[in-house]
N, CA, C and O atoms as a printed pandas DataFrame, in Angstrom:
     atom_number atom_name residue_name chain_id  residue_number  x_coord  y_coord  z_coord
0              1         N          UNK        A               1    1.283   -0.933    0.034
1              2        CA          UNK        A               1    0.137   -0.043    0.325
2              3         C          UNK        A               1    1.002    0.971    0.159
3              4         O          UNK        A               1    2.104    1.013    0.707
4              5         N          UNK        A               2    0.487    1.951   -0.705
5              6        CA          UNK        A               2    1.135    3.191   -0.954
6              7         C          UNK        A               2    0.794    4.350   -0.285
7              8         O          UNK        A               2    0.104    3.862    0.610
8              9         N          UNK        A               3    0.791    5.475   -0.099
9             10        CA          UNK        A               3    0.312    6.900    1.027
10            11         C          UNK        A               3    0.761    7.824    0.373
11            12         O          UNK        A               3    1.978    7.682    0.250
12            13         N          UNK        A               4    0.374    8.742   -0.133
13            14        CA          UNK        A               4    0.246    9.996   -0.639
14            15         C          UNK        A               4    1.329   10.893    0.683
15            16         O          UNK        A               4    1.160   11.265    1.844
16            17         N          UNK        A               5    2.133   10.919   -0.043
17            18        CA          UNK        A               5    3.497   11.970    1.092
18            19         C          UNK        A               5    3.193   13.544    0.797
19            20         O          UNK        A               5    3.996   14.003   -0.016
20            21         N          UNK        A               6    2.261   14.448    1.246
21            22        CA          UNK        A               6    2.077   15.883    0.911
22            23         C          UNK        A               6    3.714   16.589    1.123
23            24         O          UNK        A               6    4.387   16.103    2.032
24            25         N          UNK        A               7    4.281   17.635    0.350
25            26        CA          UNK        A               7    4.654   18.527    0.558
26            27         C          UNK        A               7    5.158   19.649    1.930
27            28         O          UNK        A               7    4.052   20.034    2.311
28            29         N          UNK        A               8    5.799   20.081    2.489
29            30        CA          UNK        A               8    5.918   21.054    3.188
30            31         C          UNK        A               8    5.048   22.226    2.738
31            32         O          UNK        A               8    4.964   22.348    1.516
32            33         N          UNK        A               9    4.435   23.045    3.428
33            34        CA          UNK        A               9    3.289   24.044    3.318
34            35         C          UNK        A               9    2.161   23.340    1.848
35            36         O          UNK        A               9    1.989   23.980    0.810
36            37         N          UNK        A              10    1.605   22.112    2.081
37            38        CA          UNK        A              10    0.300   21.739    1.464
38            39         C          UNK        A              10   -0.101   20.988    2.493
39            40         O          UNK        A              10    0.482   20.142    3.170
40            41         N          UNK        A              11   -1.994   21.749    2.523
41            42        CA          UNK        A              11   -2.505   20.624    2.853
42            43         C          UNK        A              11   -2.504   19.516    3.687
43            44         O          UNK        A              11   -3.224   19.367    2.700
44            45         N          UNK        A              12   -2.464   18.663    4.388
45            46        CA          UNK        A              12   -2.620   17.297    4.855
46            47         C          UNK        A              12   -3.944   16.429    3.948
47            48         O          UNK        A              12   -5.141   16.713    3.978
48            49         N          UNK        A              13   -3.137   15.081    3.010
49            50        CA          UNK        A              13   -4.767   14.764    2.719
50            51         C          UNK        A              13   -5.831   14.283    3.386
51            52         O          UNK        A              13   -5.334   13.826    4.416
52            53         N          UNK        A              14   -7.236   14.070    3.435
53            54        CA          UNK        A              14   -7.978   13.878    4.176
54            55         C          UNK        A              14   -7.709   12.922    4.713
55            56         O          UNK        A              14   -8.106   12.997    5.876
56            57         N          UNK        A              15   -7.104   11.771    4.456
57            58        CA          UNK        A              15   -6.983   10.668    5.150
58            59         C          UNK        A              15   -5.770    9.697    4.883
59            60         O          UNK        A              15   -5.405    9.772    3.710
60            61         N          UNK        A              16   -5.196    8.995    5.483
61            62        CA          UNK        A              16   -4.231    8.329    5.035
62            63         C          UNK        A              16   -4.800    7.508    3.954
63            64         O          UNK        A              16   -3.840    7.340    3.202
64            65         N          UNK        A              17   -5.448    7.121    3.631
65            66        CA          UNK        A              17   -5.754    5.996    2.161
66            67         C          UNK        A              17   -6.029    7.288    1.043
67            68         O          UNK        A              17   -5.975    7.089   -0.171
68            69         N          UNK        A              18   -6.240    8.228    1.457
69            70        CA          UNK        A              18   -6.719    9.510   -0.211
70            71         C          UNK        A              18   -5.419    9.206   -1.009
71            72         O          UNK        A              18   -4.263    9.099   -0.599
72            73         N          UNK        A              19   -5.830    9.118   -2.018
73            74        CA          UNK        A              19   -4.841    8.977   -2.927
74            75         C          UNK        A              19   -5.479   10.125   -4.538
75            76         O          UNK        A              19   -6.679   10.080   -4.809
76            77         N          UNK        A              20   -4.647   10.912   -5.295
77            78        CA          UNK        A              20   -5.449   11.925   -5.614
78            79         C          UNK        A              20   -5.506   11.368   -6.852
79            80         O          UNK        A              20   -4.613   10.862   -7.533
80            81         N          UNK        A              21   -7.084   11.577   -7.138
81            82        CA          UNK        A              21   -7.721   11.022   -8.336
82            83         C          UNK        A              21   -7.038   11.012  -10.051
83            84         O          UNK        A              21   -6.674   12.103  -10.492
84            85         N          UNK        A              22   -6.955   10.278  -10.580
85            86        CA          UNK        A              22   -6.973   10.670  -12.038
86            87         C          UNK        A              22   -7.077   11.896  -12.655
87            88         O          UNK        A              22   -8.191   12.373  -12.869
88            89         N          UNK        A              23   -5.788   12.630  -13.057
89            90        CA          UNK        A              23   -5.754   13.703  -13.489
90            91         C          UNK        A              23   -5.911   14.838  -12.300
91            92         O          UNK        A              23   -6.428   15.941  -12.475
92            93         N          UNK        A              24   -5.562   14.529  -11.509
93            94        CA          UNK        A              24   -5.490   15.476  -10.370
94            95         C          UNK        A              24   -4.258   16.390  -10.325
95            96         O          UNK        A              24   -3.154   15.914  -10.587
96            97         N          UNK        A              25   -4.397   17.619  -10.019
97            98        CA          UNK        A              25   -3.793   18.519   -9.737
98            99         C          UNK        A              25   -3.322   19.318   -8.762
99           100         O          UNK        A              25   -4.308   19.842   -8.243
100          101         N          UNK        A              26   -2.228   19.728   -8.181
101          102        CA          UNK        A              26   -2.226   20.511   -6.900
102          103         C          UNK        A              26   -2.773   21.952   -7.241
103          104         O          UNK        A              26   -2.933   22.445   -8.358
104          105         N          UNK        A              27   -3.025   22.519   -5.971
105          106        CA          UNK        A              27   -3.890   23.946   -6.184
106          107         C          UNK        A              27   -2.779   24.371   -6.788
107          108         O          UNK        A              27   -1.691   23.838   -6.573
108          109         N          UNK        A              28   -2.972   25.584   -7.776
109          110        CA          UNK        A              28   -2.183   26.634   -7.963
110          111         C          UNK        A              28   -1.483   27.714   -7.317
111          112         O          UNK        A              28   -0.604   28.463   -7.742
112          113         N          UNK        A              29   -2.087   27.632   -6.142
113          114        CA          UNK        A              29   -1.791   28.631   -5.556
114          115         C          UNK        A              29   -0.961   28.307   -4.262
115          116         O          UNK        A              29   -0.768   29.073   -3.319
116          117         N          UNK        A              30   -0.530   27.080   -4.398
117          118        CA          UNK        A              30    0.337   25.682   -3.337
118          119         C          UNK        A              30    1.664   26.074   -3.468
119          120         O          UNK        A              30    2.061   26.225   -4.623
120          121         N          UNK        A              31    2.517   26.294   -2.473
121          122        CA          UNK        A              31    4.023   26.750   -2.999
122          123         C          UNK        A              31    4.365   25.376   -3.917
123          124         O          UNK        A              31    3.592   24.424   -4.027
124          125         N          UNK        A              32    5.643   25.475   -4.527
125          126        CA          UNK        A              32    5.911   24.332   -5.732
126          127         C          UNK        A              32    6.590   23.437   -4.228
127          128         O          UNK        A              32    7.046   23.935   -3.199
128          129         N          UNK        A              33    6.415   21.800   -4.650
129          130        CA          UNK        A              33    7.087   20.782   -3.903
130          131         C          UNK        A              33    8.766   21.059   -4.121
131          132         O          UNK        A              33    9.308   21.577   -5.097
132          133         N          UNK        A              34    9.473   20.470   -2.717
133          134        CA          UNK        A              34   11.095   21.271   -3.099
134          135         C          UNK        A              34   11.300   19.810   -4.107
135          136         O          UNK        A              34   10.628   18.806   -4.344
136          137         N          UNK        A              35   12.999   20.506   -4.636
137          138        CA          UNK        A              35   13.180   19.551   -5.565
138          139         C          UNK        A              35   13.340   17.966   -5.250
139          140         O          UNK        A              35   13.930   17.638   -4.221
140          141         N          UNK        A              36   12.865   17.072   -6.048
141          142        CA          UNK        A              36   13.376   16.068   -5.863
142          143         C          UNK        A              36   12.398   15.066   -4.479
143          144         O          UNK        A              36   12.636   13.945   -4.029
144          145         N          UNK        A              37   11.411   15.946   -4.172
145          146        CA          UNK        A              37   10.438   15.832   -2.752
146          147         C          UNK        A              37    9.590   14.356   -3.913
147          148         O          UNK        A              37    9.068   14.419   -5.026
148          149         N          UNK        A              38    9.842   13.083   -2.871
149          150        CA          UNK        A              38    9.241   11.995   -3.082
150          151         C          UNK        A              38    7.814   12.063   -2.580
151          152         O          UNK        A              38    7.584   12.134   -1.372
152          153         N          UNK        A              39    7.027   12.045   -3.323
153          154        CA          UNK        A              39    4.609   11.742   -3.384
154          155         C          UNK        A              39    4.437   10.728   -2.670
155          156         O          UNK        A              39    3.563   10.899   -1.821
156          157         N          UNK        A              40    5.034    9.491   -2.664
157          158        CA          UNK        A              40    4.614    8.249   -2.457
158          159         C          UNK        A              40    5.740    7.682   -1.600
159          160         O          UNK        A              40    6.875    7.976   -1.977
160          161         N          UNK        A              41    5.614    6.842   -0.400
161          162        CA          UNK        A              41    6.025    6.093    0.444
162          163         C          UNK        A              41    5.158    5.189    0.770
163          164         O          UNK        A              41    3.928    5.240    0.763
164          165         N          UNK        A              42    5.942    4.277    1.082
165          166        CA          UNK        A              42    5.360    2.898    1.229
166          167         C          UNK        A              42    4.919    2.330    2.841
167          168         O          UNK        A              42    5.292    3.131    3.697
168          169         N          UNK        A              43    4.182    1.075    3.420
169          170        CA          UNK        A              43    3.751    1.112    4.348
170          171         C          UNK        A              43    4.482    1.442    5.456
171          172         O          UNK        A              43    4.063    1.911    6.514
172          173         N          UNK        A              44    5.641    1.157    5.135
173          174        CA          UNK        A              44    6.894    1.625    5.987
174          175         C          UNK        A              44    7.077    2.787    6.299
175          176         O          UNK        A              44    7.225    2.795    7.521
176          177         N          UNK        A              45    7.170    3.960    5.833
177          178        CA          UNK        A              45    7.324    5.114    5.466
178          179         C          UNK        A              45    8.282    5.443    4.280
179          180         O          UNK        A              45    8.407    6.628    3.973
180          181         N          UNK        A              46    9.199    4.167    3.358
181          182        CA          UNK        A              46   10.443    5.019    3.089
182          183         C          UNK        A              46    9.420    5.202    1.204
183          184         O          UNK        A              46    8.446    4.738    0.612
184          185         N          UNK        A              47   10.667    6.302    1.003
185          186        CA          UNK        A              47   10.034    6.394   -0.124
186          187         C          UNK        A              47   10.085    5.103   -1.024
187          188         O          UNK        A              47   10.807    4.108   -1.092
188          189         N          UNK        A              48    8.744    5.691   -1.821
189          190        CA          UNK        A              48    8.516    4.681   -2.933
190          191         C          UNK        A              48    8.070    5.339   -4.211
191          192         O          UNK        A              48    7.602    6.478   -4.212
192          193         N          UNK        A              49    8.212    4.652   -5.244
193          194        CA          UNK        A              49    7.634    4.927   -6.523
194          195         C          UNK        A              49    5.987    5.474   -6.990
195          196         O          UNK        A              49    5.682    6.244   -7.900
196          197         N          UNK        A              50    5.046    4.718   -5.941
197          198        CA          UNK        A              50    3.917    4.959   -5.824
198          199         C          UNK        A              50    3.022    4.501   -7.715
199          200         O          UNK        A              50    3.437    4.325   -8.860
200          201         N          UNK        A              51    1.911    4.495   -7.136
201          202        CA          UNK        A              51    1.179    3.700   -8.242
202          203         C          UNK        A              51    1.042    4.205   -9.686
203          204         O          UNK        A              51    0.950    5.417   -9.878
204          205         N          UNK        A              52    1.024    3.337  -10.712
205          206        CA          UNK        A              52    1.049    3.652  -11.824
206          207         C          UNK        A              52    0.474    4.450  -12.469
207          208         O          UNK        A              52   -0.514    4.022  -13.065
208          209         N          UNK        A              53    0.702    5.413  -12.579
209          210        CA          UNK        A              53   -0.439    6.690  -13.114
210          211         C          UNK        A              53   -0.604    7.983  -12.382
211          212         O          UNK        A              53   -0.732    9.104  -12.876
212          213         N          UNK        A              54   -0.581    7.655  -11.180
213          214        CA          UNK        A              54   -0.925    8.342   -9.765
214          215         C          UNK        A              54   -0.032    9.921   -9.813
215          216         O          UNK        A              54    1.181    9.797   -9.988
216          217         N          UNK        A              55   -0.457   11.065   -9.697
217          218        CA          UNK        A              55   -0.221   12.038   -9.304
218          219         C          UNK        A              55    1.624   12.072   -8.481
219          220         O          UNK        A              55    1.601   11.822   -7.276
220          221         N          UNK        A              56    2.639   12.272   -8.913
221          222        CA          UNK        A              56    3.596   12.445   -8.714
222          223         C          UNK        A              56    4.307   10.803   -8.270
223          224         O          UNK        A              56    4.830   10.495   -7.199
224          225         N          UNK        A              57    4.088    9.893   -9.575
225          226        CA          UNK        A              57    4.387    8.760   -9.039
226          227         C          UNK        A              57    5.707    8.692  -10.031
227          228         O          UNK        A              57    5.931    9.632  -10.794
228          229         N          UNK        A              58    6.619    7.466   -9.980
229          230        CA          UNK        A              58    8.035    7.474  -11.104
230          231         C          UNK        A              58    7.042    6.264  -11.685
231          232         O          UNK        A              58    6.673    5.300  -11.014
232          233         N          UNK        A              59    6.667    6.541  -13.169
233          234        CA          UNK        A              59    6.548    5.464  -13.786
234          235         C          UNK        A              59    6.889    5.576  -15.212
235          236         O          UNK        A              59    6.877    4.528  -15.858
236          237         N          UNK        A              60    7.085    6.289  -15.601
237          238        CA          UNK        A              60    7.575    6.051  -17.469
238          239         C          UNK        A              60    8.779    5.089  -17.898
239          240         O          UNK        A              60    9.015    4.529  -18.969
240          241         N          UNK        A              61    9.425    5.100  -16.726
241          242        CA          UNK        A              61   10.623    3.896  -17.084
242          243         C          UNK        A              61    9.872    2.389  -16.902
243          244         O          UNK        A              61   10.333    1.508  -17.629
244          245         N          UNK        A              62    8.808    2.023  -16.043
245          246        CA          UNK        A              62    8.099    0.772  -16.093
246          247         C          UNK        A              62    7.073    1.060  -16.790
247          248         O          UNK        A              62    6.435    0.025  -16.597
248          249         N          UNK        A              63    6.329    1.777  -17.557
249          250        CA          UNK        A              63    5.733    1.839  -19.119
250          251         C          UNK        A              63    6.008    1.517  -19.586
251          252         O          UNK        A              63    5.413    0.570  -20.099
252          253         N          UNK        A              64    7.128    1.859  -19.960
253          254        CA          UNK        A              64    7.900    1.805  -21.211
254          255         C          UNK        A              64    8.915    0.061  -21.066
255          256         O          UNK        A              64    9.525   -0.453  -22.003
256          257         N          UNK        A              65    8.844   -0.333  -20.086
257          258        CA          UNK        A              65    9.482   -1.829  -19.974
258          259         C          UNK        A              65    8.467   -2.519  -20.301
259          260         O          UNK        A              65    8.542   -3.196  -21.326
260          261         N          UNK        A              66    7.224   -2.522  -19.489
261          262        CA          UNK        A              66    6.208   -2.944  -19.928
262          263         C          UNK        A              66    5.614   -3.385  -20.951
263          264         O          UNK        A              66    4.920   -4.388  -21.111
264          265         N          UNK        A              67    6.043   -2.279  -21.884
265          266        CA          UNK        A              67    5.505   -2.284  -23.603
266          267         C          UNK        A              67    6.426   -2.863  -24.041
267          268         O          UNK        A              67    6.043   -3.752  -24.802
268          269         N          UNK        A              68    7.408   -2.814  -23.952
269          270        CA          UNK        A              68    8.917   -3.712  -24.360
270          271         C          UNK        A              68    8.644   -5.117  -24.532
271          272         O          UNK        A              68    8.803   -5.716  -25.596
272          273         N          UNK        A              69    8.120   -5.760  -23.175
273          274        CA          UNK        A              69    7.674   -7.305  -23.033
274          275         C          UNK        A              69    6.294   -7.588  -22.296
275          276         O          UNK        A              69    6.305   -7.950  -21.119
276          277         N          UNK        A              70    5.063   -7.414  -23.020
277          278        CA          UNK        A              70    4.334   -7.354  -21.841
278          279         C          UNK        A              70    3.936   -8.876  -21.045
279          280         O          UNK        A              70    2.907   -8.877  -20.370
280          281         N          UNK        A              71    4.576   -9.879  -21.113
281          282        CA          UNK        A              71    4.879  -10.960  -20.526
282          283         C          UNK        A              71    5.205  -11.118  -19.393
283          284         O          UNK        A              71    5.084  -12.120  -18.688
284          285         N          UNK        A              72    5.829   -9.687  -19.061
285          286        CA          UNK        A              72    6.948   -9.461  -17.957
286          287         C          UNK        A              72    5.526   -9.035  -16.420
287          288         O          UNK        A              72    4.607   -8.230  -16.570
288          289         N          UNK        A              73    5.719   -9.622  -15.485
289          290        CA          UNK        A              73    4.831   -8.768  -14.252
290          291         C          UNK        A              73    5.945   -8.209  -13.615
291          292         O          UNK        A              73    7.027   -8.789  -13.522
292          293         N          UNK        A              74    5.580   -6.530  -12.951
293          294        CA          UNK        A              74    6.473   -5.987  -12.565
294          295         C          UNK        A              74    5.936   -5.249  -11.069
295          296         O          UNK        A              74    5.167   -4.301  -10.908
296          297         N          UNK        A              75    6.663   -6.085  -10.077
297          298        CA          UNK        A              75    6.687   -5.813   -8.725
298          299         C          UNK        A              75    7.062   -4.721   -7.911
299          300         O          UNK        A              75    7.651   -4.231   -8.874
300          301         N          UNK        A              76    7.229   -4.015   -7.151
301          302        CA          UNK        A              76    7.811   -3.178   -6.291
302          303         C          UNK        A              76    7.152   -2.855   -4.992
303          304         O          UNK        A              76    5.949   -3.032   -4.799
304          305         N          UNK        A              77    8.008   -2.360   -4.079
305          306        CA          UNK        A              77    7.566   -2.514   -2.425
306          307         C          UNK        A              77    7.401   -1.050   -1.879
307          308         O          UNK        A              77    7.083   -0.861   -0.704
């Protein structure tokens, strides 16, 4: 389970299980996230790539890799 990790000076998510819906963008009035901010953490609180397609998730490489060989199953924690 991944948890959205709000940057400093952003409002806290409404719950620990909240995930940005598809197409969600932060309010333009909020400050920019610090450079390299990790928007997702795993259940242990460690930085995680995040769910594929979610705001702030690092997924471009996984999508390209899956397109190369769709028979591969990609898993991460």
